N, C-alpha and C positions, 0 to 999 in steps of 0.2 A: 333423286335423293337430295335432301337439304340438311346441312350441318348447322346446328345452333351452338355456338361456342360462347360460354360465359367465362370470361377471363378474370381471375382474381389474383392480382400481383400486388402483394402487401395490402390487401383490402379484405374486408369481411363481407359476408352475404347479408343482404337486406331482407327483411320479412316479406315473404310473398313474391320476391323478385324472380325466382326461377319459374314459378307457376305462370307469372305474367308473360315471360319470354316464350315459354313453350306453347301456351294457349295462342299467342299472337302468331307464331310460326305455323301452327297447325291450321289456323283460320286462313291465313294468307296463302299458304302452300298446301291446301287440302288434297291436291292430287299427287302429292309427293310423299315419300317416306321421310319423316323428320327424325333425325338422330340428335338429341341434345348432349352436349359435352361440357363437363365442369373442369376447367383448366386452372390449376393452382401450382404453387411452388413445390408443395410437399404432399401431393395426393390427398388433400383435404376432402372429407366426405361431404357431398351435397345434402341438403335437407330433402330434396325431391328424389324419390326412388327411381325415376326414369332416366336420370342423367348418368351418362358414362363418366368415369373418372380418368383424367389425364393430367400428368404433371409435366413440369418444364424439363425434367430429365429425359422423359420420353420424347418431348418435342425436340430437344437438342440432338438426341440420337437419330431421329427421323431426318432432321436437316443435314447432319453430318453424313448420313448414309446417302442422301440425295446428292450432296456435293461429290462424294466419292464415286458414285455411279455416273454422274452427268457432267463432271468438270470439263471434259473436252468440248462439249457443245454449249457450255454456259458462258454468257458474256462476262467480261471482266467486271463490269459495274455490279451485276447481280452477285457474282462470286464475292466481291469485296464487301457488299452489304451483308450477305449471309455470314461471312466470317466475322465481321464486326458484331453482328447480332449474337452469334454463338459465344463470342468472347464476353459479352455483357452477361449472358446467361451463366457462364462458368463462374463469374465473379459472385453472382447471387447464390449459386447452388453449392459452391464449396464452403462448407460451414466451418466456423471457427471452433477448433478443438476445445478451447477454454470454455466457450458457451455450451458445448455439448456436455462437458464434465460438470459444469455448474447446474445444468438441467437435470442431470442424473443425481447430483447431490441433493438438489431441492426436492426432487421426486421421492428419494429414499427417506428424507426427513418429514415430508408432508404428504405421504402417499394417500392416506385416507381422504384428506381434503381435496387434493387434486383429482383423484378418481371420482369423488362425489360431484364436484363442479362440472367436470368434463362429461361424465356419463349422464348427468341430468339433462344435457342438451343433445345427446347422441343415442338414439334407440337402436342403432345397428349392432350394438354389442350385447343386446338382451339375450341372445341365444347362447352366450358363453357362460357356462356354469360358475366360473370364477367371479362373475359380477352379479350373480342372482340376488345375493343379500343386499347389495347396494341398491339395485332396482326396486326391491321390496320396500326399502326405506323411502326412495323417491316417490313411489306410488302412494305411500301413506301420507305424503305432505299435502297440506291444504293448498287451494288455488293461490292464496296470498303468498304462501311460502315458495311455491313454484315460480311465481312471477318475480319474487325477490331474487331467487337463484338465477333466473334468466338475466336480470339486470346486472348482477355481479359478474356473471360469465361474459356478458356482452362488453363490459368495460375492459376486460383483460383477455379477450378471446384468443388473440394470437399467442400471448405468453402462456396461457393455460394449455392451448393446443400443442405448443412446442414442447413444454415440459412433459405432458402426458405421453406424446408420441416418442420422445427420446427416452424418457424414464421407464415407460411400461414395456418397451421393446427390450427383450433380454438378449439381443444379438451379441452384445459386448461380453456379458457374463457367460453366455453359452459358448462363445468362441474360446474363452479362457479354459473352460472345461474340455473343449474339443482338443486344444493343443496339448493339454495334459494327457488325455487319452492316447493321442498319437505320439506323445513324447517328443514334441518339436522343440529344439533349442531356442532360447529367447531371441537370438540374433536373426532368426529367419522369419519372424512373424511380427505383426502389429495388431493389437486388439482395438480396432477402431469401432466406434459406436454404430456406424452405418455401413462401412465396407471393410470389415476385418479381413486382413490379407496375409499371405505367407508364400514362401517358396519351399521346395523340397531341399533339405540339407545338401543332398548330392549335387544340386544345381550350382552350388558355389564353385564346383570344379569346372563349370562350363564357361566361366568368364573369359578365359584366355581364348576360347574358340569362338564364342558369339559376340564378344566385345562388351563394353560397359555402356549403359544407356545414358541419355541426357540427364543432367543433374535434376534431382527432385522427383524422379520416376519411382514411385512405390518403394520397394526395398533396395533400390540401387542395383537391380539385376535386370537382365534383358527379358526375363520371363516372370510372370506373376500369376498367382491364383487368388481369387477373392470370393467371399460370400456377400450377398446383399438381400434385402427384403424388397420385393417388387411391388409395383402399384396394385396388383391384384392379390396381394397377401400370400405370395409364394416365396419360398427360399430358393435362391439362385446361386449357382457356382459357375465361375468363368475362369478360363485360362487365356492369357493374352501374350503376344509377342510385342515387346515395346520398342522404343526409339533408340535402338543400337545403331552404330555406324552403318550407312546404307549398304556397303559391300558385304558386311557380315550379315545384315538383315536379309539381303537377297539370297545369300547362300543358305541361310537357315530356312527361309520360306520355301525355296526350291527343294531342299532336303526333306522338309515336312510333307510337301506335296508328293514327292517320290514315295514316301512311306504311306500315302493314302489319305492324308488330311486335306480337305478341300480348302483351297486358297483362291480368293478372287484375283483375277489378273491385275486389277487396279491396285491391289495391296502391294504389288511388286514395283510400283512406280517410285522414282526418286522423290522424296518429299513426304511420302506416307510414313506414318510413325507407329500406328497402333493397329494390330490385327488380332481379333478374337479367333482362337482356333478350337475352342470348346465351350459350350454352355449347356446347362441342364437345370431344371427346376423341379420342385415338388411342393405340394400344398401343406401349409401349416394352419391347423385349425385354431389354435390358441397361442397367439404370439406372446402372451404373458406367462406361458408355461415353459420354463427354461429347459426342462428335460425333453420336451417335444422338439424344441429347436436343436438341442444337442444331437438327438437321435436323427433329425433331418440332415444335419451336417455330416454325421457319420455315414448315413445312407448315400448321400451325394458323393462323398469322398471315396467310398468303396464301390461305387457304381462301376460295372464292367466297362462302360463306355469311357469313363475317365481313366481307368487303369490302362485301357488300350491306347488312349491318347498319350499318357505318360510314357508308355513303352515306345511309342512312335517318336516322341521327342528325344528319348535316349538314343534310339537308333539313328535319328537324323543327325544329332550332335556327333555320334561316333563316326558316321559317314563323312562328316566334314573333317573331323580330326584325322581320319585315315587318309583322306585326300591331301591334307596339309602335310602329313608325315611323308606321303609319297612324293610330294613336290620337293621336300627337303632332301629326300634320298636321291631324287633325280638330279638335284643341283649338285649334290656331292659326287654322284657318278660322273656328271659332266666335268666337274673339277678334276676328278681323278683321271679322266680320259685325256686331259691336257698333256700333250707330249713334251712341251717346252720345260726345261729346267727352271726352277724359280731363281731369278737373278740374285746372285750373292753380293756383288759389289755394292749396289745401292743400299741393301739392307745392312751390311756391315758398317757402312758409313753412317746410316741412321742410328745403329746401336752405339757406335762410338760417340757421336754427337750427343745422344741422349744419356750417356753414361751407363749403358747397360753392359755389365761384365760378360765376357765370353762364356762364363759358366752358366749364365742365365738365359742363353738362347740356343736354338738349334735351327739349322737350315736344311730342309728336306727337298725332295724332288718337286713337290707341289706347293709347299708353304714354308714360311719362316715363323716359328713360334718363340715367344720370349716372356720372361717374368720380370716384374719389378721387385726390388729388394723387399718391399713391404709385403709381397705375397708370401715370401719365405718367413718373414717375421711373424705373420699371422698364424703360421703352423704351430707356433709355441702355445697358442691359445686354443685353436680350433682343430689341430691335428692335420694329418694328411688324408688323402682320399681313401675310400673304402674299397676301391678297385683300381686296377692299372689305368692311369689317365695320362695321355701324352708320354713324355719322357721324364716327367718331374713329380707327378702325384701331388702337386701343390694345391693351394686354396683357389687361386684364380689363374687364368692364363690369357695372354693376348696372342693372336696370330694373324699374319698377312697371308693371303692366298690369291692365286691367279685363277679367275673363273674362265669358263669356256668362251664367253663372249668378250674376252679381253678386258674385263673389269678387274681392278685391284680392290680387294675387300679386307677390312680390318674388323676383327671380332674380339670382344672381351667377354669371358664366360666364367661363371662360378661353377666349380667342379663337384663331383659326387663325394662330398665329405660324409662322415658318419651322420645319420639322420638327425640326431639331437643337436650336434654341433652345427650342421648345415642350417637348421631352423633357427638356432640362436643367432647365427651370423646374418641370416635373412631379416630377422626381426630388427637387428641393429641397423641394417641398411635402410629398412623401411622407416625407422625412427628418424633417420637422416634425410628422409624425403624422397628416396629412390622407390619408384613404383615397381612392385613385383607381383606377379599373378598369384592367385590362390592355389593354382595347380602346382606351382613350384614349392609350396609348403608341405605337400604330401610326403609321407615317409619314403614312398617309392620313387620320388623325383630325383633326378641325377644331375641334370645340367640346367643352368639358367643364364640366358644371354642378357648381359647388362648393357651392351653396346654392339652395334653392327652397322657398318656403312661401307659403301663401295663407290668407286669412281672409274670412269672409262679412261683407259690408257691408249693414246694414239699410236705410240711406237714403243714396244717393249724392249727395243734395243737402245732406247734413249735413257741412259742411266741417270742423267740429271732430272729428267721428267719424273722417273720412278721415285727418286729420292724426295723430290718436292712433294709428290702426292702422298708418300708415306708419312712425311712430317705433317702435312695438312690433315690427314685422317686421324693421326695420333693426337694432334692438338685441337681436334674438333671440340666445341664447347661442351657437348654432352659427355664425350669420352673423358675430358679433363675433369668435369664435374664429378663423375662417378669415382675417378681415381682419387680426387681430393677427399671424398667421403671415406674411401678405403684407408687412406693415410691417417685420417682422424681417428679411426678405430684403434690404431696402434697408440696414438697419443693418449686415448682414454683408457687403455688397458692398465 
């Protein structure tokens, strides 16, 4: 087999060029099967009917897959070359959204002229009923007029091709209809001209479990769904796990695999960032027909295979959450099994030096909890908790505890206030720059840890060491930063 690849990278096709190449290859390699390929940036159609169409998106996918499957046996020089090459391709392939919008505006304003110029040089659209009248016009032109059209088109071929392909594809408008049909809130989707994308609204609750992805990844979530138009004129839907922190990503991939989703072993390697877990396509006959594209999106979105994948994702996340909850419970059980009394003297010294009134702390068998005066002050605005919480039912609480492995741990937590007051307080903390998970904003959420840190204690009988470490934990930069923002809330009230 012989592959003949005609590469067009920011270049136009010359008259008779493809015929010459194919004839030469068939003459020289007459005993071989010759497959001609037309390689371009944007799946441009060749004038010769025998040429297969390939674009650089496909080529980049092929190279990245090859790297993923063969990285372990690939020399460093080849690896670096391929990575550099794919980086160049990405720069070329990622289109400027301003240019896309401009192309759409130009097409809408000058649709008749753009269609006429483009279709006069592209017979592959003749079978589409939408363009029948235009082709009748073209066929009625004289030879002189047809040659004049050809010259006009040749001068601005790349511009005309770009405007026609962006403008005549109704993917953008169809997607807007799709999100209306599915009642998706605006914050979970982006109506892109080439890769309109979205997440399920309920996925916002997964952030605390699966982590946040690297900056710039799609919707800022670790999972993404998107539609695209493929090189062979099909509509495609994909679901991908993105570049969340490696530990979270590995847990998610393992949980997805446990639910029956096929995951390549190489996807679990550290450094891997993107893993498609579902793809499906269907044929679109007329890409200028918005309703056909909308129907295609609906068909793909309600496909049983996709529904099954979404169920498996939900089960996988629930599996991780249950495991994390179990780990927390185990930690508490270990702490509760600690037989030693929590040391009173170091804590009472800590409270005295920090100016904490005896009415604002309690020393129990396993821990010592305390409030700052500001926590009580905030009750005037945000009220007390909606259920029994510690001994005080206040807004926040600090507590020291001795863990089973002899660590001393300090925690600062926001309690189960009334749902509306709790959300109001969380919003103010976020405005102050404190990062709080989306799950904490749910009406059913009760506790939100704002700070937690531990330190190993060599000798729990050494009261000086214990006091020093209590002070060190309390004066930790993060702890003091959160406390300062809480104090500012009172000033702003």
